[in-house]
C-alpha positions as CSV (number, residue, x, y, z in Angstrom):
1,M,22.5,-2.8,11.8
2,N,24.9,-3.2,8.8
3,M,23.1,-3.4,5.5
4,S,25.0,-6.6,4.7
5,E,23.6,-8.3,7.7
6,K,20.7,-10.6,7.2
7,V,17.7,-10.7,9.4
8,V,17.3,-14.1,10.9
9,L,13.7,-15.1,11.3
10,S,12.4,-17.6,13.8
11,K,10.6,-20.7,12.4
12,S,7.2,-19.2,13.3
13,E,8.1,-15.9,11.6
14,Q,9.3,-17.6,8.5
15,K,6.2,-19.7,8.3
16,R,4.1,-16.5,8.6
17,L,6.1,-14.9,5.9
18,N,5.7,-17.9,3.6
19,I,1.9,-17.9,4.2
20,L,1.7,-14.2,3.4
21,T,3.8,-14.7,0.2
22,A,1.6,-17.6,-0.9
23,A,-1.6,-15.7,-0.1
24,I,-0.6,-12.6,-2.1
25,Q,0.3,-14.8,-5.1
26,L,-3.0,-16.6,-5.0
27,F,-5.1,-13.5,-4.3
28,C,-3.5,-11.9,-7.4
29,E,-3.8,-15.0,-9.6
30,H,-7.2,-16.3,-8.7
31,G,-8.9,-13.5,-6.7
32,F,-10.2,-13.6,-3.2
33,P,-13.4,-15.7,-3.8
34,H,-11.4,-18.4,-5.6
35,T,-8.5,-18.7,-3.1
36,S,-8.8,-21.3,-0.4
37,M,-6.9,-21.7,2.8
38,D,-6.0,-25.2,1.7
39,E,-4.2,-23.8,-1.4
40,V,-2.4,-21.2,0.7
41,A,-1.2,-23.9,3.0
42,K,0.0,-26.0,0.2
43,I,2.0,-23.3,-1.5
44,A,3.4,-22.1,1.8
45,G,4.5,-25.6,2.7
46,V,2.6,-25.6,6.0
47,S,-0.5,-27.3,7.3
48,K,-3.9,-25.6,7.1
49,Q,-3.9,-25.6,10.9
50,T,-0.7,-23.5,10.9
51,V,-2.4,-21.0,8.5
52,Y,-5.3,-20.6,10.8
53,S,-3.1,-20.3,13.9
54,H,-1.4,-17.3,12.3
55,F,-4.5,-15.9,10.6
56,G,-7.9,-16.7,12.1
57,S,-9.8,-16.4,8.8
58,K,-9.3,-15.8,5.1
59,D,-10.6,-12.2,5.7
60,D,-7.8,-11.7,8.3
61,L,-5.2,-13.1,5.9
62,F,-6.4,-10.8,3.1
63,V,-6.2,-7.7,5.2
64,T,-2.8,-8.6,6.6
65,A,-1.6,-9.3,3.0
66,I,-2.6,-5.8,1.9
67,E,-1.0,-4.3,5.0
68,S,2.2,-6.2,4.3
69,R,2.4,-4.8,0.8
70,C,2.2,-1.3,2.3
71,L,5.1,-2.2,4.6
72,A,7.1,-3.7,1.8
73,H,7.0,-0.4,0.1
74,Q,8.1,1.3,3.3
75,L,4.7,3.0,3.8
76,S,4.7,3.0,7.5
77,G,4.9,5.8,10.1
78,R,8.7,5.6,10.0
79,L,8.6,7.1,6.5
80,L,7.0,10.3,7.9
81,N,9.4,10.6,10.8
82,D,10.4,14.2,10.8
83,S,7.8,16.9,11.1
84,E,10.5,19.6,10.6
85,D,11.5,18.4,7.2
86,A,8.2,18.1,5.5
87,E,9.7,18.6,2.0
88,R,11.9,15.5,2.3
89,C,9.4,13.3,4.0
90,I,6.4,14.1,1.7
91,T,8.6,13.8,-1.4
92,E,9.9,10.4,-0.2
93,F,6.3,9.3,0.7
94,A,5.2,10.4,-2.8
95,H,7.8,8.2,-4.5
96,K,7.1,5.2,-2.3
97,F,3.3,5.5,-2.6
98,G,3.5,6.2,-6.3
99,E,5.6,3.1,-6.8
100,M,3.2,0.9,-4.8
101,I,-0.1,1.9,-6.5
102,V,1.2,1.0,-9.9
103,S,2.8,-2.3,-8.8
104,H,1.4,-5.5,-10.4
105,E,0.0,-6.7,-7.0
106,A,-1.8,-3.4,-6.2
107,I,-3.4,-3.2,-9.7
108,T,-4.4,-6.8,-9.7
109,V,-6.0,-6.7,-6.2
110,Y,-7.8,-3.4,-7.0
111,K,-9.2,-4.8,-10.3
112,A,-10.4,-7.9,-8.4
113,C,-12.2,-5.8,-5.9
114,I,-14.0,-3.9,-8.6
115,A,-14.9,-7.1,-10.5
116,N,-16.4,-8.6,-7.3
117,S,-17.9,-5.5,-5.8
118,D,-21.5,-6.7,-6.4
119,S,-21.1,-10.3,-5.3
120,H,-18.5,-9.6,-2.5
121,P,-18.8,-6.0,-1.4
122,E,-17.0,-6.9,1.8
123,L,-13.8,-7.5,-0.2
124,S,-13.8,-3.8,-1.3
125,R,-14.3,-2.7,2.3
126,M,-11.5,-4.9,3.6
127,F,-9.2,-3.5,0.8
128,Y,-10.2,0.1,1.6
129,D,-9.6,-0.3,5.3
130,A,-6.3,-2.1,5.0
131,G,-4.9,0.1,2.2
132,P,-6.3,3.6,1.6
133,T,-7.6,4.2,5.1
134,H,-4.2,3.1,6.6
135,I,-2.4,5.6,4.3
136,F,-4.9,8.5,4.9
137,N,-4.7,8.1,8.7
138,M,-0.9,8.1,8.5
139,L,-0.8,11.3,6.5
140,E,-3.4,13.0,8.6
141,E,-1.3,12.4,11.7
142,Y,1.8,13.7,10.0
143,F,0.1,16.8,8.6
144,M,-1.1,17.7,12.0
145,K,2.5,17.6,13.4
146,V,3.9,19.5,10.5
147,E,1.3,22.3,10.8
148,E,2.3,22.8,14.4
149,N,5.7,24.1,13.2
150,G,4.0,26.9,11.4
151,L,5.5,26.5,7.9
152,Y,2.6,24.7,6.3
153,H,-1.2,24.9,6.6
154,F,-3.2,21.9,5.5
155,G,-6.7,22.9,6.7
156,N,-8.8,19.7,6.7
157,Y,-6.1,17.0,7.2
158,R,-8.2,14.2,5.7
159,D,-9.0,16.2,2.6
160,S,-5.3,17.0,2.2
161,A,-4.3,13.4,2.6
162,I,-6.8,12.3,-0.1
163,R,-5.7,15.2,-2.3
164,L,-2.0,14.2,-2.2
165,C,-2.7,10.6,-2.9
166,S,-5.1,11.5,-5.8
167,M,-2.4,13.7,-7.3
168,L,0.0,10.8,-7.4
169,F,-2.3,8.4,-9.4
170,G,-1.4,9.7,-12.8
171,E,-2.1,8.4,-16.3
172,L,0.0,5.3,-15.8
173,K,-2.3,4.0,-13.0
174,V,-5.4,4.6,-15.1
175,R,-3.9,2.8,-18.2
176,L,-2.7,-0.2,-16.1
177,E,-6.2,-0.6,-14.6
178,L,-7.7,-0.6,-18.0
179,G,-5.1,-3.0,-19.5
180,L,-3.9,-0.4,-22.0
181,D,-0.4,0.2,-23.4
182,T,1.6,2.4,-21.1
183,G,4.1,3.7,-23.7
184,N,6.9,5.7,-22.0
185,L,4.8,6.6,-18.9
186,V,6.9,4.3,-16.7
187,E,10.1,6.2,-17.5
188,L,8.3,9.5,-17.1
189,R,6.7,8.6,-13.7
190,P,9.5,9.6,-11.3
191,K,9.4,13.2,-12.8
192,F,5.6,13.2,-12.6
193,I,5.8,12.1,-8.9
194,A,8.4,14.7,-7.9
195,E,6.5,17.5,-9.6
196,S,3.2,16.5,-8.0
197,A,4.9,16.5,-4.6
198,R,6.4,19.9,-5.2
199,L,3.1,21.4,-6.3
200,F,1.4,19.9,-3.2
201,L,4.0,21.4,-0.9
202,K,3.9,24.7,-2.6
203,A,0.1,24.9,-2.3
204,H,0.2,24.4,1.5
205,K,3.3,26.6,2.2
206,V,2.5,29.4,4.6
C-alpha cells in the first residue's frame, strides 16, 4: 500500500478506535479507579452500550488500551520478523521499546499502578500482563528462532528478554517516574539505546 493512501475504517472500527483513544486519555488523566465507562462513552461520542459491546468490562478496556499502545509503537511480532538479521531487528526493537517506555502515557499509567498497588493490586497485574509479559513473550520467541541460526546464544530466553528490556530503561525513565528534571537526557537517549543494543548483541554473539 502506498504510504500516501489512507486506511479507511468501518463505522464499527472507528467507534472502537474512538473508545480506546478516550479510555487512554481518561486512564492517564484520572487513573483507572476514577475512570468510568460513562465518561469513556461521552468523550468517545458513543453510547455506553456501544462501549460494552466492544469491551465487556473496564478491565478488558484497560488491557486493550495498554496493548494498543504497544502496537502504536510498532511493538508487535512484525517488528522481529527476520531471525537471520538479529542485529537490525533487535536494534529496531530497542529504539521502539525505548521510545514507548518513556512516553507520557506509559509513565503516567505506570505511576498510577504503583500509586494504587495496595488498594487495586489487580491493576498492576493487568498492566504487567498486557505490557511487559507481552513484550517478554515476543522476545523469547524471537531469541529462540535466532539461536537456531547458530550466530547467537541467549541461554535462558526469558532472562535474556528481561535483561534487554532492563538495559533500555536508562536514567531518563527513572527521572520521569520521579518527576525530576531530565536535562539533556532526551537528546542523548538515541545514542544510549543504540549502545545498549550493541552491547546486548555483543554479549550473546557466538
